[in-house]
Each structure stands twice: as structure tokens, then as C-alpha cells.
C-alpha positions, 0 to 999 in steps of 0.5 A: 273946484274939483269934480268931487268937491262940486258933487259933494256941494251939490249933494248938500244943496239937494239934502237941504232942499229935501230933493231926492238924490239918485245916481248916476251923477254927471258933473261937467265944467264949462264956459258958455261960448258966447260969454267971456266969463267964469267957468261953471259946473253943471251937476245933474243927478239921475243923469241917464234918466228923465225925471227925478233930476237935481240940476245945479249950476256952480261957479268954479272959482267961488263955489257959489250956487248960481241956479238950482232946481228939481225936475220931477218929471 
């Protein structure tokens, strides 16, 4: 998945859930160092601030949403 596609997917999830989507957005592709496994994307909205953050983990190969949440504070 591309950086832009991941952000688009995360924005759609936030919209469906009714969560506030604020800029700036941070999207990082990573693999957990203790697990030999798939690459994942971590997307966080309002990334420079505490609170009002959408946090979504996406599988890089399938585009499946692994985790999603909204941090209000």
C-alpha cells in the first residue's frame, strides 16, 4: 500500500465511525522487531497534539484494519 492510500483508508474509517479527523497526519510503515511478520501502517491524526487522535493500524499487504480507536483526551 502507498502512503497516500493508507491515509485515505484511515480517513474513511474515521468518517464511518463519526470520529473527528484533524491535521497533521502521521503514517508510518513498520514491522515489530520481535515478530517476524507482516508490515503494518500506523496512522495517527492530530499527530502533534494530545487528544482528539484517530489511531489506526493497517496491514500493508491486505489493507485490513487491525486496530482502530479514537483518543479523546
